KELOTI-347773 format. One line per field, with one value per residue (C-alpha): x, z, y. Coordinates in steps of 0.5 Angstrom, whole numbers, plus 500, padded with zeros to 3 digits. Each point is the difference from the previous one (the first is absolute). Example, Ala and Ser with C-alpha at 12.3 -4.5 7.8 and 13.67 -1.06 7.14 Angstrom:
<pts>
x = [525 502]
z = [516 498]
y = [491 507]
</pts>
This chain:
<pts>
x = [501 502 501 494 496 501 499 494 497 503 497 493 501 501 494 495 504 499 492 498 503 497 494 500 502 495 494 501 503 506 505 499 503 505 500 506 500 505 502 500 507 501 505 495 498 492 504 504 496 495 506 502 494 498 506 499 492 503 503 493 495 494 502 507 502 507 501 505 502 501 502 500 507 497 507 499 505 505 495 505 499 503 496 495 503 505 494 497 505 501 493 497 496 501 501 500 502 497 502 496 502 493 503 503 493 496 504 500 492 499 497 505 498 495 501 504 496 494 503 506 495 497 506 503 494 500 507 498 494 504 506 494 498 507 501 494 498 493 499 503 501 501 501 494 497 495 501 501 493 498 503 498 493 501 503 495 495 503 503 496 492 502 499 506 505 506 497 503 499 500 500 505 497 502 497 508 502 497 503 499 501 501 502 492 500 506 501 507 502 500 504 504 501 503 505 504 500 503 503 499 505 495 501 497 493 502 506 497 499 493 496 495 493 498 493 501 505 494 496 505 501 493 499 506 496 494 504 503 493 495 505 496 497 504 499 493 501 503 495 494 503 498 494 496 492 499 492 502 506 498 503 493 505 501 493 493 497 496 496 499 494 495 496 506 504 505 505 506 508 502 504 506 507 504 502 507 505 504 507 505]
z = [500 498 505 498 500 507 502 497 503 507 500 498 506 505 497 501 507 501 498 503 506 501 498 506 505 498 500 507 502 502 501 502 501 505 502 501 496 502 496 501 495 501 494 495 493 503 506 496 494 506 502 494 496 507 499 494 501 506 494 497 506 501 507 504 504 503 499 505 498 504 500 506 501 503 501 494 499 495 498 496 506 494 495 502 503 495 495 504 502 492 501 502 506 507 502 506 500 507 503 504 500 499 496 506 503 494 500 508 500 493 499 497 492 501 495 506 494 505 506 497 497 507 503 494 500 508 498 495 504 506 494 497 506 503 493 500 494 497 496 499 492 499 493 499 493 496 500 506 502 495 503 507 497 498 506 505 495 499 507 505 498 500 495 501 497 501 501 497 507 507 506 505 506 505 496 499 494 492 495 493 494 493 496 501 493 497 497 502 494 498 506 498 494 503 506 493 497 506 503 507 504 502 508 499 504 502 504 506 497 500 495 496 502 496 500 497 496 497 499 497 494 499 499 495 497 499 497 495 498 501 500 505 505 505 500 500 505 504 497 504 507 499 497 505 500 508 498 495 505 506 507 505 502 494 497 504 497 507 498 494 497 493 499 505 501 499 505 502 500 507 503 503 502 498 506 498 495 496 503 493]
y = [499 508 504 505 494 499 507 500 493 503 506 497 494 507 504 494 498 508 500 494 502 506 498 495 506 505 495 498 506 496 507 506 506 501 492 497 493 495 496 492 497 492 500 496 504 502 504 503 502 503 505 501 503 503 505 501 502 505 504 502 499 506 498 499 494 497 494 495 493 495 494 494 495 494 496 495 496 504 506 505 505 505 499 505 505 502 499 506 504 501 503 507 497 499 492 496 493 497 493 495 493 497 495 496 501 497 494 498 501 497 492 497 499 506 507 505 505 502 501 504 505 500 502 504 505 501 503 504 503 502 503 504 503 501 504 504 497 500 496 492 499 493 497 495 500 498 493 500 501 496 495 501 500 493 498 502 498 493 499 504 500 508 506 504 502 506 507 506 504 497 503 495 496 505 505 504 498 500 496 502 496 504 495 497 501 497 494 496 498 508 501 494 504 506 497 496 507 503 494 501 496 495 496 493 499 493 502 496 494 499 498 505 500 494 501 507 499 494 506 504 495 500 507 498 496 504 506 495 499 505 506 506 495 501 508 499 496 505 505 496 503 506 498 497 499 497 499 494 497 496 504 503 505 503 499 500 494 499 506 499 502 500 507 504 504 493 499 504 499 499 505 496 500 494 495 500 504 497 500 501]
</pts>
């Protein structure tokens, strides 16, 4: 590929990512004037892209907001400690490397043969929430994308019997943090193309030696097959999460089926407080 053509493709990718992320931020009021956004970096393609495009959007945004990048060193064996600091030092951004030996805790408490991911996620979340308070962050930005959202929807349906996915914006259980997902409209394949073009220094996600969540991998394979057979199906499923008809489902907590009567004003949507906010 010749250099002008490569530059053209690079610009197209960046514009599409800017458009999709900008729309998600605007649709859900993710970032407001004066916000201090803590961007959580794992060293994977998603979080690199998240920080990259947020920094780009900040240059032309109609509001002012700060970005602070944070990485958690969980003391996994062979973790490349200098990769992210070296990368972040080359950027004009405040950053912090947190250290917490969650690896040892997870290994000690997880039964042999079980995946370490659930406990690891909870411990990591606790450290990041505490860091957000200490750093005076008003929002916590995570790198979950559209594919993550749809995969989580099917995981909850197939294995949990719940119609539940990842929200674009949520308040933590303790009410002290607001979590946002600016990549909510972005497909993983677009992020992969951008990451290759940008040549990010990717840190493997399997340093702990744990197997990947096999159920999620099965869902991912199913969605990949659908992409090949019916382009646009995954995007359509994602749009359905933003176009819910409570009266055509079956949850009596969301719709007053008991009060449904003919020749009346009809049932009303039930104003309820969710029993539990989903943690990221």
